[in-house]
N, C-alpha and C positions, 0 to 999 in steps of 0.2 A: 478173849473171844477169838475163835478160829473162823476164818471165812475162806471159801473157795469160789473163785471167779472163773467160770468156764466160758468158752466161745470158740468160734472158728477163727481162721486167719483174718486179720483186719476187722474183727467184730467189735472192737472197742473195749475188750476186756482189760488190757493193760491201762488204758486211759481211765477206766472206771476204778480200778484198783488204786491207781495213783491219786485219784480224787478222794477216795475213801481214806487213804493214808493221810493226805493233807488235812482233811476235815476231822481226823481223829484228835487233833490237838496234842498228840504225843510226839516224842522224838522219833523220827523215822530212819530206819536202816533198810536200804534196798539191797536185796540179795540176788545177784545176777548169776544165772547158771549157764549162760551161753558161752561158747567157745568160738569167737569170730574167726573162722578159718579161711574165709574168702571175702572178696570185695563186697558182695551183696550183703553178707552178714555184718560186715563192718559198718555198712550204711545203716542197717537196722539198729545196731547198737548205738550209733551216733544219734539217731533220732530219739531213742529212749533217753540218752544222756541229756540232750537239749531240753527235754520236757521236765526233767527232774529239778527241783529246787537245789541250789548250792548247799543249803543247810542239811540236806539229807546225807547220812552216812552211806557208804557203799562197801559191800563185800562181794568179791567175785569168786565163786566156788562152783566148779562144774560137777563135782562128784560127792564130796563129804557134806551134804546138806544138813544132816542131823547134828554133826559136830558144830557147824556154824550156828544153827538155831539154838543149841544149848549154850553156846558162848555169848550169843547176842541178845537173847530174849531177856526181858526184865520188866518189872512194873513201870508204867509210864513210858513204855516203848512200843512202837509198832514196827513189825518186820514185814516187808513186802517181798515175797519170793516170786521172781519172774524168770523163767517159767518152769513148771514141773515137767512138761513134755520134752523140753531141751535137756533137762537133768536126766530124764529117763533114756533119751537117745544117747547121751554121753555114756551112761552105764551099759546100755545094750552093745555099744561098740567096743567095749573092753574085751580083752582075751579071756578074762576070768568069768565064766558063765554063772558063778555063784554070787558075784558081787552085787548084781541088781537085786536079788532077793534079800541079801543081807542089808543093803542100804535102805530098801523099801520098808522092810520089817522094823529096822531101827527108827526110821521116821515115824511110822505109825505108832510104835510103842512109846515114843517120847512126847507125843502131842499133848496128852493130858497133864503132863508135868510142867509145860512151858508157861511162864508168866507173861502178862502183857497181851497185846493183840498181834495176830499173825494173819496176813492175807496171802493166800496162794493163788497164783494165776496159772492156768493150764489150757491147752488146746483140746477141744472136744473133737476127736478125730474119727469117732465111730459112726458118724451120720451119713457117710458117703458109701461108695461101692467098696466091696471087700478087695483089698490089695492082692495082686497076683503073687508077689514074692513071699517066701517064708519069713524073712526078717521084717518086712513091712506088716505082715499079718500079726506077727508076735508083738510088734510095736503097738498096733491098734489094740490088741488084747491086753497087753500090760498097762497101757494108758487107761483103758476102761476099768480094769480091776483096781488100779490105783485111785481113780476118781470115785468109784463106789465106796472104797474103804475110807477115803478122806471125807466124802460127803456124809458118811455115817457119823464121823467124829466132829464135824464142823457145826457150829451154831447157825451159820448162814451159808447158803449156797445160791449163787446167782449165775444165770446163763445169759450171755449177751449176744444180741443179734442186731446188726446194723446200728451199733452204738446204743441200743436200748437194753436196759437191764430187766430181766424177768426173774423174780425171786422164786426159787424152787423150794427153799427151806428157810425158816427163820423169819425175822422181821423184814418187812418190805423196805425198799430204799426210797 
């Protein structure tokens, strides 16, 4: 089963995804895409680490998400990917302008083949004002297109607001 959990900053999306992973009864592997490059991001990563059970596996991969998914997915296993918008940012910041399209297309192409359960977490950034800069507008556009393509492929899509899940597609929580 593929699930996409969307929401704004501090909406409760990661906490919900962690709850669903725990309740799955499956072996859980947490796939972290962040690159903690400053003190504030280090604090965020530390908070996420504190919440996760020690029994969960961890893979930290900022760029090659498809490769990690293919290596880690399996029957009886739940992969929790947190988060897609950080992964997207990492790819946008590379000097190779083609890399984002290559990695995104590879991700979308492999989803139907992956066994087990996969939960994707991502920030919904398209609800606010249109950003002024070219890079931030491209980021919002790319995130929106990625979310649309993923939502099409996922069996369940949930939007979180103030810690409350709203099921947009699939069975209600």
